[in-house]
N, C-alpha and C positions, 0 to 999 in steps of 0.2 A: 552368634545369631546372624543369619543371612537376610539381606533385604529381599522383600517380595519382588519376584521377577515380573517384568512386563509381558504382555501377550504377544508382542511381535507384530502387531498391526502396523501398516505403513503410517508414518508421520509425514504429512505433507506441509511443507513450509513455503508459503507463497509470499513473495516480496517484490517490491518495485518502488520507484519514486512515487510520491503522492500524485494522484490524478493520472496514473498510468494504466488503470484497468484492473488493479488487483481485486477490487470489490466485485467486479463482474466475474472474474475467474473464481473467486471464493464462492459465489452463489451457484455457479455452474457445478463446482465440485460438491457443494452441499446439496444440490438437487439430485445427485446420484443416490439411488436407493440404499446404498451402503456407505454414504458419505456423511461425515460430521465435521463441519467447519464452523465452530462457534465464533462469534465476534469477540473482540477483546484482545488484550495483549498479555496473556498470562505467561507464555513462554518468554516473551521479551522482558517482562518486569520481574520475573522470579528466577530466571536461569543463573544469573550471576551469583546469587546467594545460596540457592537451594539445589544446585546442579548435582550434588551428591545425595540428594534425597532427604527424607525426614525419618529419623530413627526413634523418636520418643514423643511423649505427650507434650513436653515443653516445647520442642521444636515445631510440632504441629500447630500449637497455639500461635507461635511467632509467625509461622508461614501464613496462617489464616488472617492474622492481624495485618500483614503486608498485603495479602490478596484483597481484602475487603476495603483497602484504601487505594486500590489501583483501578485500572480501566475495567476490571471484571464487573464492576457495578453497572456498566453500560451495556451488558450483553445478556438480556433476559433469554430464557427463564433462569432464575437463580434461587437457591435456598438461602435461608438465614445462615449466618455464620455458625450458630449453634447446631443447626440441622446438618450442615455439611461436615462439621467436626464429628458428629455421631456416625456419619457414613464412612469417614476415613479412618477413624480411630481403631476399629477392630482389625484393620489390616496392617497396622504398624509392625515392623518398620517397612517403609515404602521407598522404592527407588524413585528418582525424579520422574521418569517417564510414567511409571505406574501411578504416581501421585496425580499428575496432570490428566492422565487417561481416565482414572476413576472420577475425577472432578468433572471432566467434560461429559462422560457417559451418564453420570448422575444427572447433570443439568438437562440432558436430552432424554432422560428416562429410558436409557438403554443399558443392558447388562454389560459390565466391563469385559466379559469373555466373548462378546458377540464379534462376528466377523465384519467389523466396520473399520474403514480407514478414517483417520482424523487428522486435524492439523490446525494451523493458525495462519493468519496473514497480517503482516505489518511490514513497513518499510525497513525497520531496523534488523530484521532477521538475517539479512545478508552479512551484517557485521558481526553477528553472533554464530555464524555457521561453523567456524572452527571449533567452538566449544560444544555446540549442539550435536554436530555429526559424530563426536566421540563419546557422547553420553546418552544418545537416543538409539533405539533399536530400529533399523530400517528407515532412516530419515531420508527424505527426498526434498531437495531445494528447487523450487520452481520460480524462476525469475521472469518478470514481465517487463519487457523493454517497450518504450514508446518514443516516437519522435519528440525530441525536447521542445520544439517549437509548439507542438500540439499540447504538451504538458503545460507550458507557460500560458497558452491561451485558456486552457481549462482552469488553471489556478486563478487567473485574473477574473474570469467569469464567475467562478465560485465564491471568490472573496471580495470582490469590488465593493459590494454593499456593506461588508463588514469593516471596511477601512483598512484592509491589509496592505502594507507597503511592501511590494515584492521588488527587492533590489536585484536587478538583473545580474549584477556581478557576483553576489553571494549565491543566487540561484544557479548560475552557470558553474560556479565552483562545485556546488553539490552535485550537479548533473554529471560533470566530468569525472568527479571522484567515484560516483556510482558506476559510471561506464567502465572505468579502469578496474574496479573491483569485479565487475561481471566478466570482463575479458580475462582476468586472472583465474576465475573459477570455472569458466564455461566448459573446459575439457575434463573436469572431474566427473567420475562415473555416476555420482548421485546428484548431479546438477543438470537441470534442463532449462534452456532459455527460450522464451516465447516472445515474439513481437506482437504487440497489441493490434497492430494493423492486420496481421495475418489472422489473429483470433476473430476479428469482426468481419474480415473479408471472406475467410474460409473456415468458419468455426468447426465444421464437422471433421475434416482431416486433422486439424490442429488438436482437437480434443481426443481423437482416436490415437494420435501419436503420444499425447500426454498420458492417457490412461495405460498405454502399453509401457511407457517409461515407469509409471507408478506400480505396475504389476497388477492392475485391476482390469475388469471388463468394462468397455465403454457401454453406456446406457443412454438411450435417446432422451431420457428425462433431463439430461444435462443441458439440453437446448431448450427446455421448458422451465427455465429458471425464473421467469418473471413473477411466478406465484410466490417466490421467496421475498419479493420486495416488501411484503408486509412486515418483515422484520425491522424495517426502518420507520414504521408508522409513528412511533413515539420518539423518534430520534430528532433532537433539535436541529441537526444538520441534514435532515432527510432531503432537503432541496438540492444538496450537492450530489445526490445519487439518482437523479432523474432518469438517466439512461438505463439503469437496471430494470426499469419498468417497460423497456422496449426491446425488440429483437435487435441483434447486432446489425449495424448498417455501415457500409463502406465509406459513406460520405464523411464520417468523423475523421478519417485519415488526413484529409487535406483542408478541413474546415478552418484551420488556423490561418490560412492564407487570406480569408475574408474577415476573420474575427480580430486579428491583431493589427495595430497600426503599422504601416510600412516601415517606419524607422525602428520600431521595436523588433520587427522581424529581422531587419538587417543587423541590428546590434546583437541580438541573441544568436543569430546564425553565425556571426563572426566569433562569438565567444565559445561556441560549442561545436564548431565545424569539424574538428578532428573526431569527436565522439560520434557525430552524425555519420561521418564517412566510415568509421569502424563498423557500424551496423547497417551500412548500405542505405541510409536515408538520402533522399534525392537532394540535389543542389537547389538553390533558389530559382524560381522562374525568372527568365530574362527581364521581364518588366519590373521586378522587384530589386534587381541588382543595381548597385552603385559602386563607384570607385572606392578603393581602400581609404583614400583621403576623405571622401565624403562620409564614409561610415565612421571614421575617427572623429569628424566634426559632430556628427549626430550623437556619438557617444559622449562627447564633452557637453553638448547641449542637454542630454538626458541627465547626466550627473548634476549639472547646475540646477535643472528644473526639479529634480528629486530633492536635493538639499533645501531648495526654497520652499517646496511643498511641505516638507516635514517641519520647517521652521514656522510656516504659516499655520499649519494644523495644530501644532502643540504649544506654540507660544502666542498665537493670535487666533484662538478658536472662533471668535466672532466673525472672522473673515470668510468662514465656510460658505456663506451665501453670496459672496462677491463673484462677479462674472470672471474676474481674473483668476480666482482660485479654481473655479470649475474648469476653465480653459486649461489651467495648469494640470489638473487631474487628467483631462482628456489627452493632453500631449504626452504625459508620462505613460499612459496606457492603462490606467485603472478603470476607465469607462470604455469597455469594448463592445 
């Protein structure tokens, strides 16, 4: 018995570091009249176990049990688990692609044999590319790069009120590892790399080049994506996606120079300077530069302040209101 074959529609995998513009690009693609980019991490959370598909009722039930305890619950519209089972069951056995495709098209009330491209966006897809490219029909990996200093600024702005401690050293390691992975993949034929700064500065040519890469026709609706912002209305983190309600603007490219504390800029720049150079991001303005010794001293001060901050926050919570504690937060860079 052979598995149900997929329709061959393009599968668009959008990935990038958190706060690098992947949500913006997702909405642009979803705004295409033949685009379907549901929110959620279905490919990410199911590919390891179900990459060979679902062959019988028992496997389908296990797949749905995993799906309905995953991020799928955060991407309306969705059916009940029982209703989705009724939709999928008649088509068993299913390849992995046909399984996810039918699920996505059902959520969007679109027939699975329609001429729609579909996909997903999460930061982890770049690490799953080797397995996905060999098990999906016509997959395309679209990687969004962004100046790491701008990403850091966006992270701190987005999470400062939530009390997230962004350790510069761990963040820099993640950024550098991502950069190396992109460099290793950039010349593969099914991989396309986009810089966030180019997307917001010159969205039309970037999107035209992207759609050509995907093998679809560019449509002007892709630049009228703001109407899709309503998808985030009930999202508890909707405040993190404010920019999707606005047209692209070039000022975001260098806003980090005013948003970050100067010492945070210097430390982060020092930690990721090789990655920045790889993707032709500019050096620091002269006014922000300091000697290597000065940056090393600032790094030591940062480490000391961070450790003290964490000790105060988690061992002495009553000190949160103290002036010293707030000054410490500001120095570390959590209040930007």
